[in-house]
C-alpha positions as CSV (number, residue, x, y, z in Angstrom):
1,M,0.0,0.0,0.0
2,K,2.8,2.4,0.7
3,L,4.3,1.8,-2.7
4,F,1.0,2.8,-4.4
5,K,0.8,5.9,-2.3
6,L,4.4,6.8,-3.3
7,M,3.6,6.2,-7.0
8,K,0.4,8.3,-6.8
9,T,2.3,11.2,-5.2
10,F,5.1,10.9,-7.8
11,R,2.5,10.9,-10.6
12,N,0.8,14.0,-9.3
13,D,4.0,16.0,-8.6
14,E,4.4,18.8,-11.2
15,D,7.3,20.7,-9.7
16,G,9.7,20.2,-12.6
17,A,7.1,20.6,-15.4
18,V,7.4,24.4,-15.7
19,T,11.2,24.2,-15.8
20,V,11.0,21.7,-18.6
21,D,8.5,23.9,-20.5
22,W,10.8,26.9,-20.2
23,V,13.9,25.0,-21.3
24,V,12.0,23.7,-24.4
25,L,10.6,27.1,-25.3
26,T,14.0,28.8,-24.8
27,A,15.7,26.2,-27.0
28,A,13.1,26.7,-29.7
29,I,13.6,30.5,-29.6
30,V,17.4,30.2,-29.8
31,G,17.1,27.7,-32.7
32,L,14.7,30.0,-34.6
33,G,17.1,32.9,-34.0
34,I,20.0,31.0,-35.4
35,A,18.0,29.9,-38.4
36,I,17.0,33.5,-39.1
37,L,20.5,34.8,-38.7
38,T,22.0,32.3,-41.1
39,T,19.2,33.1,-43.6
40,V,19.8,36.8,-43.5
41,Q,23.6,36.7,-43.3
42,T,24.1,36.2,-47.0
43,G,21.9,39.1,-48.0
44,T,23.4,41.4,-45.4
45,Q,27.0,40.6,-46.4
46,T,26.1,41.3,-50.1
47,L,24.5,44.6,-49.2
48,A,27.5,45.6,-47.0
49,D,29.9,44.7,-49.9
50,N,27.8,46.8,-52.3
51,I,27.8,49.8,-50.0
52,S,31.6,49.5,-49.4
53,S,32.3,49.4,-53.2
54,E,30.0,52.4,-53.8
55,L,31.7,54.4,-51.0
56,A,35.2,53.5,-52.3
57,D,34.2,54.8,-55.8
58,I,33.3,58.3,-54.5
59,T,35.8,61.0,-55.1
60,V,35.8,63.9,-52.7
61,S,37.0,67.3,-53.8
62,N,38.4,69.9,-51.4
63,G,36.5,72.8,-53.2
64,Q,39.5,74.3,-55.0
């Protein structure tokens, strides 16, 4: 009988459930962030290279 009471108490205990939920949600958010960064990285690098080459082509006169 004591074993059944122990098993029932263990089954109804939910102390760690919230922690597990937060860990899973945090891992999902981090995973999505990494996926977005890798997707956007190529376009951002191309844009930065284009801006750099445009700025390098500009000639500045000193007004004389």
